[in-house]
N, C-alpha and C positions, 0 to 999 in steps of 0.2 A: 503493500500500500504506500509507504513513504516514497518509493521510487517510481510511482506511477506518473509523476509529473515529467519525468525524463524519458518516458516510453512513447514511441510513435503509436503503439496500440491504443493508448489512452485517448489520443485525439481522434483516431479513426473510429473507435467504438463510441465516443461521445457524439460524433456526427451521425453515426448509424442510429443511435438511440433517439436523437432528435428527429431524424427522418421517420422513424417508426411512430413517434408521438404525433407527427404531422399527418399521418395516415398513409404513408408509403407502404406498399406490400413487401413481403420478404423477397419475392421474385425480383422486384425492382431494385432491391439492394444487393442482389447477388454479385454484380460486377465489383462493387466496393468491398464486399466481404472477400471475394477472390483476390483482389489486390492486396488487402490487409494480410491474408494468409500467405500469399506468395512473398510479400515484402518481409514478413517475419522469418519465413523459412530460408530465404536467401540471405538476409542481413546477419543473422546470428552466426552462421559459419564463416561468411565473408568478414565479419567483425573479428572473429578469432584469428583468421588468416592474417588480417591486417595487424592485429596486436602482436603476433609472434614475429612477423616479418619486420615491422618497424622498430620493435624493441631491439632486434638484431642490428639493423642499420644505424639506429640512433646511438646505441652504446658504442659502436665502433667508430663511426664518423665524427661524433661530437665529443667523445671522451677518450677512448682507448688509443686512437692513433696519436693524439697529442702527447701521450705519455710513452707509447711504444716506440715511436720513431726516435726520440732522443736516446733511448736505451740502445737501439741498434746502431745509431750513429757514433756514440761514444763521446767523451769529453773533448776530443780533438776537433770536433765539428760543431761545437756550441756556437750559436750565432747565425746558423743557416737552417735550423730545424723548422722555422716557420715556413720558409719557402718549400722545403722538402715535403712537409705535411700538406701544404697547398697543392703541390704537384701530384702527390699520391691521391688526395681527395679528388682532384680534377681528373685523374685517370679513370677512377670509378664513374664519375659523372659524365665524362666525355664518351666513354663506351656506351653508357646508358642512353645518352643523347643520340648518338649515331644510329643505334639499333632500335630505337622506339618505332620508327615507321615500318621497317621490315617485320618486326614482331607484331605490330598492329595489323599489318596486312595478313600475316599468318593466323592471327586470332580471328579475323574476319572469315578466312577461308577454311581453317581446320578446327576451330573451336577454342573458346577462351579457357575452358576447363583444363585442356592439355597444357596450355601455356602456364597457368597458375601452378599446377601440380609439378610439372617438370622444372620450372624455375626455382621453386623452393627446395626440392630434393637435390637438385644439382648444385646448389650453393653450399651444401654441407661439406663436401670434400675440400673445397677451396678454403673455407674457414679453418678447418683442421690443419691444413698445410700452412696457413698464415700464422697460426699459433706456434709453429715450430720453425719459422723462417730463420735462417742463419744470418741474413743480412737484409738491409733495407731495400735492396734491389729486387728481392723476391716479391715485395709488396706490389710493385707496379703491375705485373701480369695477373697476380691473384686478385687484386682489386679490380682490374679490368674485367676478369671473368665475372666477379660479383656484380659489376655494373651491367653486363650483358644479361644476367639473370633478372636483375631489377627491371630492366626494360621490358622483358617478357611478362613479368608479374604485374606491375602497376597499370600498364595499359589495359590488360585483360580484366583486372579487378573493377576498374571504373567503367569499362565498357559493359561488363556484366550488369552493373547497376542501371546503366542507361537502357539496356535491353529488357530488364526484368521489371522496372518500375515506370509507370506512366509519368509524363512530364509534370503533371499537376502535383505529384507527390515526390518528385525527384530530389528537390533540395533537402527535404526531410530525410530521405534515404541516404543521400550523400552525407548528410549531417551525422547519421549513425556511424558510417565508415570513418568520417573525419574525426568524430569523437574518439573512436578507438585509435586512430592514427595519432591524435594529439596526446592521448593518455599514454600510448606506447612511446611516443617521442620523449616525454618527460620521464616515464618510468625507466626506459632504457638508459637515458642520461643519468638518472639517479642511481640505478642499479650498478651500472658500470663504474660510476664515481665512488660508490660505497665499497664495491669490490676492490678497487684499486687502493682506496684509503686504508682498508683493513689488511690487505695482503702485500701491497707495493709490487704486485706482479701483473702488469698489463696484459701479458700473454693469456692469462686465465680467461678473460672475457671472450676470446675467440672460441674456446671450447664450449662455454655457456651459450654463446650465440649459435653455434652449430646445432646444439640440442634444441634451442628455441625454434629455429627455422625448420629443422627436421620435423618437429612436432606439428608445426603449421602445415607442412607438406602432407603429412599423414592425415590431418584433419580434412584437407582439401580432397585427398584421394578417396577417403571414406564418404565424404559428402557427395561428390559428383558421381561416384559409382552407385550410391543409393538413390539419387534423384537426377538421372541424366536429362530429364525433360527441362530442368531449370537452366540448362545451357542454351535454351532457345528463347527468342523474344516473346514477351507477353502479348496476348491478342490486342490489347488496347494500344500497345506500341506499334503494332502493324498498322492500325488505323492512323496513328500519327505519321507514320512513314508515308502513307498514301497521300496525306494532306501536306506533306513537307515541301517547301519551296527552297530553291538554292539561295545561298547567301553569297553576295558579291565579294570579290577579293578586297575591295576598299573597306568593306565592313569587317572583314577578317583582320586587316592590317592593324587597325588600332587595338583590337583585342589581343593580337600577337605582341604588340609593343607593351601593353599593360602586363601581359603574362610574363614577358621577359623581365620587366622592371621589378615587379613584386617578388619574383623568385630570386632575383639578384639580391634584393634586400634581405632575404632570409639566409641565403647561402654565404653571404659575406661575413656573417657573424657566427654561423653554426660551428665551424671547426675550432674556434678559439673561445667559445663561451665558458666552458669548464675551466680551461687554462686561466682565463682572465679572472674569474671569481675566486680561484683557489691559489693563484700565484703569489708567493710571499715577496717576490722581487719588486722593485719600484715599478709602478704602473699597474700592478695587480691589486685585487681587493683582499686577498689573504683570508677568505672566509673559512671557518672551521667546518667540520662535518655536520654538527647540529645546525649551524647557520645555513649550510648548503641544503639541508633537509627542509628548512623553512622556505628557502628561496624556491625550491621545486614543489614543495607540498601545497602551498597556497594556489599556484596555477592549476595543479592537478584537481584540487577541489572545485575550483572555478569552472574548469572544463566539464567535470563530471556533472555538476549541477545545471549549468546553463547551455551546454552544447546542443542538446536535442530541442529544447524549447525555442532556442534562437534559430535553429535551422527550420523549424516549423514556421516561425515568424517570417522567415525569408519567403516561404511559399505564399504567405498572406499579404505582405506589404510589397512584394515584387522583388525579384532576385537582384536586379540592378540597384535598387534602393539599398538593399542589404549590403551589397558590395561597396557602395559609396560610404555608408556609415562605418563599415569595418575598416576600410583603408584609412579614413580620416583618423579614427581612434588609434590605429596601429602607428601611424605617422607621429601623432602627438606623444604617444607612450615611448617610442624609440628616442625622440629628442630628449625626453626626460631622463631615460636610461643613460644617455651619453654623458650627462652632466651630474648625475646623482650617485652617491656612494653609500647612502644609508640602506641598511639591510631591509627594513620594513618597506621603505619607499620603492626599492628595487623589486621586492616580492610582489607588491601591489601592481607595479608597472608591468611586470612579466605576466601577471594574471590578466590584466587588461588586454595585453597583446594576444595571449592564448585564447581568451574568450572571444575577442574580435575576429581572430582567425576562424574560430569555431562557427561563427555566423557567416563570414565573408567567403571562405574557401568553398564550402558546399554549394553556396549560391553561384559562385563563379564556375565550378565544375558542372552544375546543372545547366548553366547558360551554354557552356562549351559542348556538352553532350547533346544539346538540342539543336545544334547547328547542322546535324547530318542524320540520315536514317540508320537503322540498325545494320544494314549491309555494309556501310562504310564508317560506322562509328569508331571502330578500332583504329582505322587509319587517321580519322580526324583527331581523335584524342591523342594519338601518337604524334601527329604533326604539331599540336600545341605542346605536347610533352617534349618534343625536340627543341622547341624554342625555350621552354622551361629549362631543359638540360643545358642548353648553351649558356644561359645565365648562371646555372649552377656550376658549370665548369669555370667560368670567368670569376665567380665570387670568391672561391678559396684562393685562387692565384692572386687576385687583387688584395684580399685581406692578409695573405701571407707577406706580401711586400710591405703593406702598411704596418703590420705587426713588427717586422724586422727593422724597417727604415724610418718610420714616422712616429708611431706611438700606439699604445694599446687601446685607449678609449676612442681613438679616431675611427676604428672600424665600425663602431656604433653610430658615429656621425654620418659615415658614408651610407650605412644601411638606412638611417632615418631620412637622408636626402633622397634615396632611391624610392622608398615607399611614399614619400611626399609627392614625387613626380607621378607615381601610379595613381595616387588619390586625386590629384588635380586632373589627370587625363580621364579618370572615371567620372568625376564631377562635371567636367565641362566638355569632354570630347565624345561622350557616348549618349546620344539621344535615345530615349526609350524605344522609339519606333524602329531603330536600326537592329534591334536584337530579336531574332525570330521567335525565340522561346517566350519572350515577354508578351506576345500577343495572346497567349492562352492563360496568363496569370490573372 
């Protein structure tokens, strides 16, 4: 009962109850009941898959590499670790970027379930090898392989949501996945940080990560074998496909620019966030383990409480409106983060960022997924993912150079500037009529 407020079933059942009280027959409500059942059946396993996968990626990319690379480099190479971390992270992201469109095409042709299962299970061996790597040079091909598997995974997961859930409920469905993604992002970050703080052995997380993503792959295998029909589009999505009109390149272009800018804002800070808040050297915040738990714990609570109601709100107020509100809130919070060193202020600021992303990103994904029909949704999402990946490749490289050459807080200033640009473009560059999906909201 206390968790009903964050369940999509609460809102759907409330609407069905109201319809019954207004005199609608049960037969009239069967389409909505079917959507509710399908949404629940699809989202629970996909949520678990997202949780296991993103805990793996977050713990490695945002915490473990920043500690593992200096160990492999040794004291003779101190002063260049920031750039090496940036290049290794960029290798993962570049591979993911290049291969998103090919894997999107494969998911359209051969099935999204095969992509999800294969990607997760084939990541396990590379993580085990990374944990025993004798030198830093091993990390480049191994992280490249992981990036290839990530390209296959994420394109297929979000395309599955677009196929299984009608547009009118899609932001809420994306919100469920995004809530699990955000919780996994912070949980993986915290788990890897605590593991390192207690053991001082960054290698250990690679073995934990292999177990996590392996479990996720087995969940996917069991789920899709038990319900193979869920790898097919929902009937109402077929009707939307029939009514779909093509979106011009000029309308895509601004959406692509905003996609690039907002993702650059995220990835420029991600590789160094843990290092920044725990570093005792000048420029770092030198937070203790309990302080780190508070910094991460408040945002996790915020995401858990607000993510699903806010994604449902996106369906009600319009997805573009939700994106605009979220980007403005994130931009303001990042500017505060760049100049604030108080633990409580930073925790509240990170919660604002996390909650705003919980509203804005599902709405943005719902907009993008509605730009094409189910037969080409994988390629369309992969195309936007490629632009996202290009920003993600550039972000760690830029932040690595800023970290080594300019200063530590400056990476947050660069991130704040980027998301401010995205917010301004969303506010003044995107008329509502230019977005095909908004016509049905």
